[in-house]
C-alpha positions in Angstrom: -19.3 -6.6 5.0 -16.3 -6.4 7.5 -15.4 -9.9 7.2 -15.5 -10.2 3.5 -13.8 -6.6 2.9 -11.0 -6.9 5.8 -10.6 -11.0 5.9 -11.3 -12.3 2.5 -10.7 -9.4 -0.1 -8.3 -7.9 2.3 -8.9 -4.2 0.9 -5.6 -2.4 1.5 -7.0 1.2 3.2 -3.9 3.2 2.2 -4.1 5.6 5.1 -4.3 2.6 7.8 -1.3 1.2 6.2 0.7 4.0 6.6 -0.8 4.6 10.2 0.6 1.1 11.0 3.8 2.1 10.1 3.7 4.9 12.7 2.4 2.8 15.0 5.3 0.2 14.5 7.8 3.2 15.4 6.2 4.2 18.8 5.1 1.0 20.2 6.2 -2.6 20.2 5.6 -5.9 21.8 2.3 -7.0 23.5 -0.4 -4.3 23.8 -3.9 -3.9 25.0 -6.2 -7.0 24.1 -3.3 -9.4 23.6 -2.4 -7.9 20.2 1.4 -7.6 19.3 3.0 -4.9 17.2 5.7 -5.6 15.0 8.9 -4.2 16.1 11.2 -2.1 14.0 14.8 -3.3 14.4 16.3 -1.0 11.5 18.7 1.7 12.8 17.8 5.1 12.3 20.0 6.1 9.5 18.8 2.9 7.7 15.1 3.2 8.2 13.1 4.8 5.4 10.4 5.7 7.6 12.7 8.7 8.8 13.5 9.6 5.5 10.1 10.0 4.4 9.5 11.9 7.9 12.6 14.4 6.9 11.0 14.7 3.5 7.8 15.6 4.6 9.1 18.7 6.9 11.0 19.8 3.7 7.7 19.7 1.8 5.3 21.1 4.6 7.4 23.7 6.3 7.7 26.1 3.0 3.8 25.4 2.5 2.6 26.8 6.0 5.4 29.4 6.2 4.0 30.8 2.6 0.4 30.6 3.9 1.1 32.2 7.2 3.4 34.9 6.6 3.0 36.8 3.3 6.8 37.7 3.2 7.7 34.1 3.0 9.0 33.2 -0.6 6.6 31.0 -2.3 9.1 28.0 -3.1 6.9 25.6 -4.4 4.2 28.0 -6.2 1.7 27.1 -3.4 0.0 30.4 -4.1 -1.0 29.7 -7.6 -2.6 26.5 -6.6 -6.0 25.5 -5.1 -6.0 24.2 -1.8 -5.7 20.9 -3.0 -2.4 21.8 -4.7 -4.3 21.5 -8.2 -2.9 24.0 -10.7 -5.7 24.6 -12.8 -5.2 25.9 -16.4 -7.0 29.1 -15.9 -4.7 31.2 -18.5 -5.3 28.8 -21.7 -3.8 31.4 -24.0 -0.3 31.0 -22.3 -0.7 27.2 -21.9 -0.2 25.3 -25.0 -2.0 22.0 -23.6 -4.9 23.6 -22.4 -5.3 25.8 -25.6 -5.3 22.6 -27.5 -6.7 19.9 -25.5 -10.4 20.7 -24.7 -10.4 18.2 -21.9 -7.3 19.2 -20.0 -8.0 21.6 -16.8 -4.5 21.4 -15.3 -2.1 19.4 -13.3 -1.6 18.4 -9.6 1.3 19.2 -7.4 -0.2 16.9 -4.7 2.8 15.4 -3.0 0.5 13.8 -0.1 -1.9 12.1 -2.7 1.2 10.9 -4.5 2.7 9.3 -1.3 -0.7 7.7 -0.5 -1.1 6.2 -4.2 1.9 4.4 -3.9 0.2 1.9 -1.3 -2.8 1.8 -3.5 -3.1 -1.4 -6.1 -1.4 -0.8 -9.6 -4.8 -1.7 -11.1 -6.3 1.1 -9.5 -3.8 3.9 -10.5 -3.8 2.4 -14.0 -7.2 2.7 -14.4 -7.3 6.3 -13.1 -5.0 7.8 -15.8 -6.5 5.2 -18.5 -9.9 6.4 -18.0 -8.3 10.2 -17.9 -6.9 9.6 -21.3 -10.1 8.1 -22.7 -12.2 11.2 -21.6 -9.6 13.5 -23.1 -9.9 11.9 -26.5 -13.7 11.5 -26.4 -13.9 15.2 -25.5 -11.4 16.1 -28.2 -13.7 14.3 -30.7 -17.0 16.0 -29.6 -15.3 19.1 -29.8 -14.0 18.3 -33.3 -17.9 17.6 -34.3 -19.4 20.6 -32.7 -19.8 20.1 -28.8 -18.1 22.5 -26.2 -17.9 25.8 -28.2 -15.6 28.1 -27.3 -14.2 26.0 -24.4 -10.4 26.2 -25.5 -10.9 30.0 -24.8 -12.1 29.0 -21.0 -10.0 28.5 -17.9 -9.6 25.0 -16.3 -11.8 26.3 -13.5 -14.2 27.3 -16.2 -14.5 24.1 -17.9 -15.4 22.2 -14.9 -17.7 25.0 -13.0 -19.7 26.5 -15.9 -22.6 24.2 -15.9 -24.1 25.5 -19.0 -20.8 24.5 -20.7 -18.8 21.9 -18.9 -17.1 18.8 -19.3 -18.8 17.0 -16.5 -22.3 18.4 -16.6 -23.1 19.0 -20.2 -23.1 17.0 -23.4 -22.6 14.7 -25.2 -20.8 12.7 -22.2 -22.0 14.4 -18.8 -19.1 12.6 -17.0 -19.8 13.7 -13.4 -23.5 12.5 -13.8 -22.5 9.2 -15.3 -20.0 8.7 -12.1 -21.5 10.4 -9.4 -25.3 9.6 -9.8 -25.5 6.4 -11.5 -21.7 5.2 -10.6 -22.1 5.8 -7.0 -25.4 3.8 -7.0 -24.0 1.0 -8.9 -20.7 0.8 -6.7 -22.9 0.4 -3.8 -25.3 -1.9 -5.3 -22.7 -4.0 -6.7 -21.0 -4.7 -3.2 -24.6 -6.0 -1.9 -25.1 -8.2 -5.3 -21.2 -9.6 -5.3 -21.6 -10.5 -1.8 -25.2 -11.7 -1.7 -24.3 -15.1 -0.4 -22.3 -13.8 2.7 -24.9 -10.9 3.5 -27.9 -14.0 3.5 -25.6 -15.9 5.8 -25.4 -12.8 8.3 -29.3 -12.5 7.9 -29.6 -16.2 8.7 -27.3 -15.8 11.7 -29.2 -12.8 12.9 -32.5 -14.6 13.0 -31.0 -17.9 14.5 -30.9 -20.1 11.3 -27.2 -20.2 11.1 -24.0 -20.0 13.2 -21.0 -19.1 11.0 -17.7 -20.0 12.6 -16.5 -16.2 12.0 -19.3 -14.6 14.0 -17.1 -14.8 17.1 -14.4 -12.7 15.4 -17.0 -9.9 14.7 -17.5 -6.8 16.9 -21.0 -8.0 17.8 -23.2 -10.5 17.0 -25.1 -10.4 13.5 -28.5 -9.9 15.4 -27.1 -7.0 17.3 -25.7 -5.5 14.1 -29.0 -5.5 12.3 -30.9 -4.5 15.7 -28.5 -1.5 15.7 -29.0 -0.8 11.8 -32.8 -0.7 12.4 -32.5 1.7 15.4 -30.1 3.8 13.2 -32.7 3.8 10.7 -35.2 5.2 12.7 -33.2 7.4 14.3 -32.3 9.1 11.0 -35.6 9.4 9.8 -37.0 10.6 13.4 -34.5 13.1 13.3 -35.2 14.5 9.6 -38.7 14.6 10.4 -38.0 16.5 13.3 -36.1 19.1 11.4 -39.1 19.6 9.3 -38.3 17.0 6.5 -41.1 14.9 5.1 -41.0 11.2 5.0 -40.7 10.8 1.2 -37.5 13.2 1.4 -36.4 11.4 4.6 -36.4 8.1 2.8 -34.6 9.6 -0.4 -31.8 11.1 1.9 -31.6 7.9 3.8 -31.4 5.8 0.8 -29.0 7.7 -1.3 -27.2 10.4 0.8 -26.7 8.3 3.9 -26.0 4.8 1.9 -25.2 4.5 -1.4 -23.1 8.0 -1.6 -21.0 6.9 1.3 -20.9 2.9 0.6 -19.2 4.3 -2.6 -17.1 6.8 -1.1 -16.0 4.1 1.2 -14.7 2.1 -1.4 -13.2 5.0 -3.2 -11.3 5.6 -0.2 -10.5 1.9 0.9 -8.8 0.9 -2.5 -7.8 4.6 -4.0 -7.1 6.8 -0.9 -9.8 9.2 -2.5 -11.9 10.5 -0.4 -13.7 13.9 -1.7 -16.8 14.0 -3.8 -16.2 17.4 -3.8 -19.2 19.1 -5.4 -22.3 20.2 -3.1 -24.5 20.4 -6.3 -24.8 16.9 -7.6 -25.7 15.4 -4.2 -29.4 16.8 -4.5 -30.4 14.7 -7.4 -32.6 12.2 -5.1 -34.5 15.1 -4.1 -35.7 15.7 -7.6 -37.8 12.6 -7.2 -39.7 14.9 -4.3 -39.5 18.3 -5.9 -39.4 17.5 -9.8 -39.7 21.4 -10.2 -38.5 24.1 -8.1 -41.3 25.0 -5.5 -42.5 28.4 -5.8 -42.0 28.9 -2.0 -39.0 27.5 -0.3 -40.7 25.6 2.4 -38.9 24.5 5.7 -38.8 20.7 4.6 -37.2 21.7 0.8 -34.6 23.8 2.5 -33.5 21.5 5.4 -33.5 18.5 2.9 -31.3 20.3 0.7 -29.2 21.3 3.5 -28.7 17.7 4.6 -28.0 16.5 1.0 -25.5 19.2 0.1 -23.7 18.9 3.3 -24.1 15.5 3.9 -22.8 14.4 0.3 -19.8 16.4 0.0 -16.6 15.5 2.0 -16.0 13.0 4.7 -16.0 15.6 7.5 -19.2 16.6 6.6 -21.9 14.4 8.4 -22.8 11.0 7.4 -19.7 9.8 6.1 -17.8 10.3 9.3 -19.0 7.1 11.4 -18.6 5.0 8.5 -14.8 5.9 7.8 -13.8 6.0 11.4 -15.3 2.2 11.9 -13.8 0.8 8.8 -10.5 2.3 9.7 -10.4 1.2 13.0 -11.4 -2.3 12.1 -8.6 -2.2 9.3 -6.2 -1.4 11.8 -7.5 -4.0 14.4 -6.7 -6.5 11.5 -3.3 -5.2 10.9 -2.3 -5.4 14.7 -4.5 -8.4 16.0 -6.3 -6.2 18.3 -10.0 -7.2 19.4 -12.6 -5.9 16.9 -15.0 -5.1 19.6 -12.7 -3.1 21.4 -11.8 -1.3 18.2 -15.2 -0.6 17.3 -16.4 0.7 20.7 -13.5 3.0 21.2 -13.8 4.5 17.8 -17.6 4.8 18.1 -17.3 6.4 21.7 -14.5 8.9 20.0 -16.9 9.7 17.4 -19.8 10.5 19.6 -17.6 12.6 21.8 -15.9 14.5 19.1 -19.3 15.3 17.0 -20.8 17.0 20.4 -17.6 18.8 21.0 -17.0 20.1 17.4 -20.7 21.3 17.1 -20.6 22.9 20.6 -17.3 24.8 19.7 -18.8 25.8 16.1 -21.8 27.1 17.7 -19.5 29.0 20.3 -17.3 30.3 17.4 -20.1 31.4 15.3 -21.8 33.2 18.3 -18.2 34.9 19.3 -16.8 35.9 16.5 -19.2 35.8 13.6 -19.9 33.3 10.7 -16.7 34.1 8.4 -13.7 34.2 10.9 -10.3 33.5 9.4 -12.1 32.7 6.0 -14.1 29.7 7.2 -17.7 29.9 6.6 -18.9 28.3 9.9 -22.7 28.8 8.8 -22.5 26.6 5.7 -24.6 28.7 3.8 -23.0 27.6 0.4 -25.4 24.5 0.9 -28.4 26.8 1.0 -27.1 28.7 -1.9 -26.6 25.7 -4.1 -30.4 24.9 -3.6 -31.4 27.2 -6.6 -28.5 26.0 -8.9 -29.7 22.3 -9.0 -32.9 23.4 -11.0 -30.6 25.3 -13.4 -28.5 21.8 -14.0 -29.8 19.4 -16.7 -33.6 18.1 -16.5 -34.7 15.7 -14.9 -34.8 13.3 -17.9 -31.0 13.9 -18.5 -30.3 13.2 -15.0 -32.1 9.8 -15.7 -30.6 8.6 -18.8 -26.9 9.8 -17.9 -27.5 8.3 -14.1 -28.6 5.1 -16.1 -25.6 4.9 -18.3 -23.3 5.1 -15.4 -25.0 2.5 -13.6 -24.7 0.2 -16.5 -21.2 1.1 -16.9 -20.0 0.5 -13.4 -22.1 -2.5 -12.7 -20.5 -4.0 -16.2 -17.1 -3.0 -15.1 -17.7 -4.3 -11.4 -19.0 -7.9 -12.7 -16.5 -8.5 -15.5 -13.4 -7.4 -12.9 -15.0 -9.7 -10.2 -15.6 -12.9 -12.7 -12.3 -12.5 -14.7 -8.7 -12.1 -13.2 -7.4 -10.9 -16.5 -9.9 -8.2 -17.3 -7.8 -4.9 -16.5 -10.5 -2.5 -16.1 -12.2 -2.1 -12.6 -15.1 0.7 -11.5 -13.1 2.3 -8.8 -10.5 4.0 -11.1 -13.2 4.8 -13.6 -15.1 6.9 -10.8 -11.9 8.6 -9.1 -11.4 9.7 -12.9 -14.7 10.9 -14.1 -16.0 12.4 -10.7 -16.1 16.0 -10.1 -13.8 15.5 -7.2 -11.2 13.7 -9.7 -11.8 16.7 -11.9 -11.3 19.4 -9.7 -7.9 17.8 -7.7 -6.4 16.7 -11.2 -6.2 13.2 -9.9 -4.8 11.9 -12.7 -1.3 13.5 -12.1 -0.2 11.9 -8.5 -1.7 8.5 -9.5 0.1 8.5 -12.9 3.3 9.6 -11.1 2.8 7.0 -8.7 2.4 4.4 -11.1 5.6 4.9 -13.1 7.5 5.3 -9.5 5.9 2.1 -8.4 6.3 0.0 -11.3 10.1 1.2 -11.7 10.5 0.1 -7.7 8.7 -3.3 -8.4 10.8 -4.1 -11.6 14.2 -3.1 -9.8 13.7 -4.4 -6.4 10.5 -6.4 -6.5 8.0 -6.6 -3.5 11.1 -6.7 -0.7 12.5 -3.3 -2.0 8.7 -2.1 -2.0 7.6 -3.5 1.4 10.9 -2.9 2.9 11.3 0.7 1.8 8.4 2.3 0.1 5.5 1.5 2.6 7.7 2.5 5.8 8.6 5.7 3.8 4.8 6.6 3.2 4.3 6.1 6.9 7.0 8.4 7.8 5.9 10.8 5.2 2.2 10.8 6.7 3.8 11.4 10.2 5.7 14.3 9.0 3.0 15.9 7.3 0.5 15.7 10.3 3.0 16.8 12.6 4.0 19.9 10.1 0.3 20.4 9.6 -0.3 20.5 13.4 2.7 23.3 13.9 1.2 25.3 10.8 -2.2 25.6 12.3 -0.9 26.4 15.7 1.1 29.2 13.9 -2.1 30.3 12.3 -4.1 30.7 15.3 -1.5 32.4 17.1 -1.2 34.8 14.6 -4.9 35.2 14.2 -4.8 36.4 17.8 -1.4 38.3 17.7 -1.0 39.8 14.8 2.7 40.2 13.8 
């Protein structure tokens, strides 16, 4: 998909765009492989990159100080928010909106997501908050007609997580099932369907029946790519079987947890800078085809399949998504800088292989040296095992299938109409972000709405010149400042753990 995603459609990858702004400040002129990074000629005081950098420190330092030192004042109200800076309306009796609007679960203070959302296409931002409003209206109508009994007295967290009476998992809409079961599968399937001509050409090139001119720009030949894909499939199946997972469950994990989940997640990340499915329960739905009912005894295959499904389908750093995200970001940066795609791919691949080995060795060492819950981190990741029992307390297989099909149909229709008609305003990425559990939990509508308002004003006042000359560099500077500020905060936290003060 590299050529059609990066060369033809030019998918933005907001994180790569902000990283490129950082690269322009630390390197200019010719670099390795004949690439050239555009130099920044603005003086320090007139460069919005450094304005964003300073604002990041103003934002980040009070955050890590409040987290590290109990005596430090909570300037931004960090302690009342969850780690993603979402403030859930957990006291509806004192919140006029939560006590009136059943679909409202809170708001977000996440300035980092707001900054990255400024680099997101306007249509994505509009669709995120638009579909959020649609959900609120429909949920309110459902409440008025007898659904969601007692939900106005429940806190925001409970409205999302109480699976016997929640906005995402119970009727009449079951938004999370629509988006994260059927929607994820549809978004991945539509990538194959909409680009079927291109994929057929790559297959013909792999078997020697075509020689597309663009193949020379790829990281490797299409024959090598498909050979690597085949070997990877064999390696994944073999590894799962080695860990006790049977062949049927292994193929289900490969098709859904490894492929459709992460192709869809990559699209959400590439267009919307959103990378958290953020729920370890929905991801095991494919295993219901193997175990329609909870087994009387939890066999090794059942436990390990659930473990891979929960952990591998949660967030980017948890397994299957790592290689896909790293490769895509490397190739996007290669497109921005003109670096060789081959070099970018292999450098990223080697870094990923080394980091995975080192990370897991360190995890084992920490686990055996300090125990499984040091510094509040659950290194054993037992939460995945705990969730196995929850799967069968969720809606029935028939409900999963019905709402999964509805989500598949909705996302497929949005994908086809958006691809065929330029004027069609609705698209699938914003719909899935808004209706997914991650969108719920992170109250993602807030930063996207704020970014859309701010970006619209900037474009109306100063046009694309003001946006590209000031907003994009400032987001790059903000990202750099957040990264450095976070590093300082982590080092302070580590020092405080070993040397309490």
